[in-house]
ROKEVEX-360642 format. One record per residue: residue in three letters; x, y, z of N, C-alpha, C in turn. Coordinates in pm, whole numbers, plus 50000, padded with zeros to 5 digits. Layout:
ALAXYZXYZXYZ;...
END
This chain:
UNK276827207772736276077215872890276507233772843;UNK275427236872868275457252372854276397258172942;UNK277247269672894278417274772948277937290772974;UNK278217298673067278657312873060279957317273101;UNK279877330073049281287334373107281307338373220;UNK282337338173319282537339873456283527351573485;UNK283347363573553283937371973585284497374473705;UNK285157382673768285197391573873284497405273881;UNK284357410373991283607421574004284227434073916;UNK285877430573896286607445273854286577441373689;UNK285797431873656285927428173518286927414573443;UNK287587413173536288507406173465288067390473456;UNK288307383873358287607372073328288327360473396;UNK287397352073446288117338773498287797327273434;UNK287107330873283286887316973215285577314773179;UNK284787303973183283817299173171283227289373273;UNK281807290273311281367282473438280407273773372;UNK280177261173389279287250673338277737256473405;UNK276957255873333275527258173385274657246273380;UNK273717240873481273217230573494272247230373361;UNK272207217773290271447212573181269997213973217;UNK269487209673314268277208273380267727221573397;UNK268287233473411267707245473432268207256873278;UNK269037254973218269677268473106269837258272985;UNK269477245672979269437238772865268357229372835;UNK267307236172863265997230472832265217235572728;UNK264547224872647263777231172541262927243972547;UNK263197253572468262807267372443260937264672424;UNK260147268472492258787266572440258147279172459;UNK257987288072348257457302372340256237300272367;UNK255067292972331254107293972362253587292372531;UNK254757281272610254237282272761254787294772806;UNK255947302072744256357312772829255447322672807;UNK254957325672667253757335872657252737333272762;UNK252227321072768250827319972863251237322573008;UNK252567320573065252587323573199252947341173194;UNK253577343773107253927358973108252707367273108;UNK251527363673042250427368973011249777366273170;UNK249677356173213248897353073344249587359673473;UNK250787364273452251637370373556251327383873533;UNK251237391973433250677405173378249597406973436;UNK248707398773397247217399073458247137400173598;UNK247927393573673247747391773797248127404573860;UNK248957412773808249417425273877248417435373868;UNK247477434673761246447442473738245667445173862;UNK245377459273908244637458974038243037460674019;UNK242827464473900241297464073883240517473373991;UNK240797485273978240247493474098239297503974002;UNK238867504073879237967510673853236537506973877;UNK235827516573914234477511173968233397521173959;UNK232237522673882231167531573890229887524073944;UNK229187535074006227787527374068226747530273984;UNK226207515773981224927516273919223877516374026;UNK222477515473963221517519674065221387509374204;UNK221857498574216221737492174309222677498574414;UNK223997503974357224887511074469224557524574508;UNK223827530274472223507544474503222097546774638;UNK222677550674709221827549974822220247561174781;UNK219247555174866217747563874834217097557974729;UNK216127564074684215277560474589214407545874602;UNK214237543874754213257532374768211987534174742;UNK211697545574751210097548774737209947552374598;UNK208687550674517208137553574394207837566974419;UNK208467575374287208187589874310206907595474276;UNK205887589274225204697591274221204137577774153;UNK202637580574170202057570174117201827566973985;UNK201937554373967202157550673821201047555573690;UNK199817558273722199067564173632198397578173689;UNK198147585573582196737595973640197647609673634;UNK199227607973637199757623073690200277627573547;UNK200137621773431200197627773300201957626273271;UNK202667622373387204197622973350204237608373334;UNK205637604973306205917593273238206487585673353;UNK205877572773394206097565873528207717562573538;UNK207847564073664208967561573749208967552073853;UNK210047544673848210127534873976211117539774084;UNK211877548874057213047553474169213977564874108;UNK213767576074207214677585174154216397581374135;UNK216327571674181217907568674142218057559974040;UNK217277556373949217327552073796218347558673707;UNK218737552573621219687560673558219407570973477;UNK218377575373456217737586873377217707599973488;UNK217817597673614217687607773704219207613873729;UNK219177625773751220347634173804220747627673965;UNK221777622673988222267617474132221577599574114;UNK221277597973978221047580573968222147574773936;UNK222107561573930223317551973905223497552273769;UNK224657546373727225147547673591224897535473494;UNK224527536573380223777524373321225327520373223;UNK225617508473270226657498873211228137506073236;UNK228147511373350229407516273389230567504973425;UNK231497508473423232797500673461232437495473593;UNK232847482073637232487475473742234007468973763;UNK234267466173901235567457573919235697444773894;UNK236837441573825236737428273773237947420173806;UNK237807407373824239027400773892239717394973753;UNK240837399173717241957396073594242707384073645;UNK242697380273777243687367273817243227354373723;UNK244687349473699244617337873607245687325573665;UNK245137316073723245737306073772246477299573662;UNK247527296373733248517286273641249077277173744;UNK249127263973672249747253473785251087256473777;UNK251737253773889253177252473943253827248173858;UNK253567235273794254407227873718254817236573570;UNK253587242273512253707251673401254587263373442;UNK254267272273543255497281173608256947276673595;UNK257207267673663258567263373652258837259173524;UNK258307253073446258577249573311258787261973234;UNK258067271673224258297282173171259627291373193;UNK259877290373323260987296373390262397289373333;UNK262157278573340263407268673290263747269573106;UNK262357274373050262527277772923263137290872897;UNK262407301272971263017315772961264287315773020;UNK264927308373081266557308473117267337303573024;UNK266787292372965267447284772842267447292872703;UNK266397299072703266657313272568267587321772622;UNK267807325672727268587337872768270007332272762;UNK270157318572794271497314872750271887312772619;UNK270907307272521270927308172374271537322372332;UNK270697329972390271177345072362272417352872378;UNK273267344272472274317346872529273987360372618;UNK273087359872672272507374272797272597365872913;UNK273527359172970273717354873099275177354073127;UNK275577361573227277077365173273276827359273428;UNK278077354373475277937350573644279197355473660;UNK279137363473774280017371773859280417363573987;UNK281667361174038282277354074148281377359774256;UNK281577369174303280757374774398280747393074385;UNK279887396874480279917412074457279987416874616;UNK281317423774625281037431174785281677443374767;UNK281097454274853281587466174847281827470575000;UNK283037481175029283417483275166282467492775212;UNK281577501575123280727508975164279557511675107;UNK278547520575147277237522175063277407532274970;UNK277757529574822278187540074738277687534774570;UNK276507543674554276097538474407277097537774302;UNK278047548874308279187549574203280127537774204;UNK280267532474305280987520974327280047508474232;UNK279017506374287278247494374205277957500174049;UNK278187510174015277647515473884278847510573800;UNK280277509473909281657508473815281797492173803;UNK280977487473879281057472473870280167468273750;UNK279127475273723278147471173593279157473073458;UNK279717485473482280487492673369281637482473332;UNK282297477773437283377469473384282917455873365;UNK281757452273348280917438073301280437442573172;UNK280537456073113279807459973022278237460373007;UNK277817461473121276477458173159275477473473167;UNK274347474973148273907488873169272207486073208;UNK271677497773152270207494273148269507482073104;UNK268697476473177267997464673122268637450773219;UNK269647455673299270457443573386269537437173481;UNK269167426173496268747417973620269717409873673;UNK269997414773827271007410273896270327400674009;UNK270697386373969269907374374066270957369374154;UNK270587374374265271387372174385270707359074481;UNK271697357374554271187346574698271167354174816;UNK271537366274839271647371874972272707384074935;UNK272777395574899273657406274913273627412775033;UNK274507419175078274437425975212273827440475183;UNK273627446375299272787459775284273277469775214;UNK274907467775212275747478675142275117479675002;UNK275497465374951275147461474770273697465074747;UNK272917462574802271557468274801271047480474790;UNK271447487874885271567503274886272327508374794;UNK273197505374769274137511274662273557508174507;UNK272787497074485272067496474379271017500874328;UNK270367506574425268707510374411268837520174326;UNK269707529174327269507542374260269847542474130;UNK270397532174065270747529373914269777528473865;UNK269567536173771268417532873666268147523173540;UNK267227515973554267187503773465267737490073513;UNK268277491473625269047481073700268067471773812;UNK267857461973802267087455873914267567445673980;UNK267557444074117268217431074187266827423274246;UNK267007408274250266047398974282266567387974323;UNK265977382974439266847369574502266207356874386;UNK266867346774422266667335974297265477329974330;UNK265277327574498263937322274519262697330174471;UNK262967342374428261707352374380261817354574240;UNK262877347974125263117349873991261597345173942;UNK261027350773841260107346373771260307346773633;UNK259237340873546259377338273374259247353673327;UNK258417362373405258137376273365259767386873397;UNK260237382073490261477388173544262427384273411;UNK262417374273382263517366473303263387378273155;UNK262077375073102261767377773004261817393072954;UNK261707403173080261617415573059263367419373066;UNK264337410473123265557417573139266457416172999;UNK267087425072981268087426372847269087419172885;UNK269717417472990270957406973025270567401073163;UNK271207389673189271037383473315272167385373409;UNK272607389773511273647386973589273737380373704;UNK274297368773716274007357173848275157361873919;UNK275067359274036276137358674143276147342274139;UNK277647338274172277997322374137277357313974212;UNK276917319674365276097311974439274547306174409;UNK274337316174316272947314174270272767305274159;UNK273627303574065273497289874001273307278674065;UNK273547277374167273387261974258271957264074315;UNK271677278074347270017278874398269127277474300;UNK269387280074192268477279874080268307264274049;UNK269577256374038269257242474029268687235074136;UNK268637239974252268077232674344266507234874332;UNK266237246874317265047254074259264167248874150;UNK265037244474060264147240873921264677228673858;UNK266027224573918266387213373859265607201673839;UNK264747198473934263997184273945262827188973849;UNK262457179673765261477181673643260387181873740;UNK259087190773704257827189473776257597204473842;
END
């Protein structure tokens, strides 16, 4: 059964905690992880660039001059691409980058990513985190006690406003609820810090195969 070191927030060791095999002891599947990460990054793209082609430019409904007899080149619209104020030929258009991934694949990829972090010994568990007041220095001290720094992802089940506000200004540290944890979050993190009740929450969410 996979294990992870268990600490108090002052950095003192409590020993080890057993992690659920169905979440942290699964087969690591790099191909599946890659596919899901690529899809999540693609779904984050806004695809906002846009240029107007001749169908988007207003005006130009009338042929500027007759087809023959003027000595000039034939023209169909003053909004054609060769005219000043006309549309742009082959310009960038909005594009939908979304990739739909089945829910079963997403869950499997997250289990595989968490299992890889466990194999890399990049998972730590803290019994609880509680601060008497909103103070960034106090939260930074907790991370220092646990030898954690930039690249830490704290997965929690519901911290109070004191902890959330104390952590928001620490560079390179992210907080996320267990229900919102994704494969991309897990892969990008250097270390995972789990509050103890989060382990059970992740087992409920991901423990059942499928």
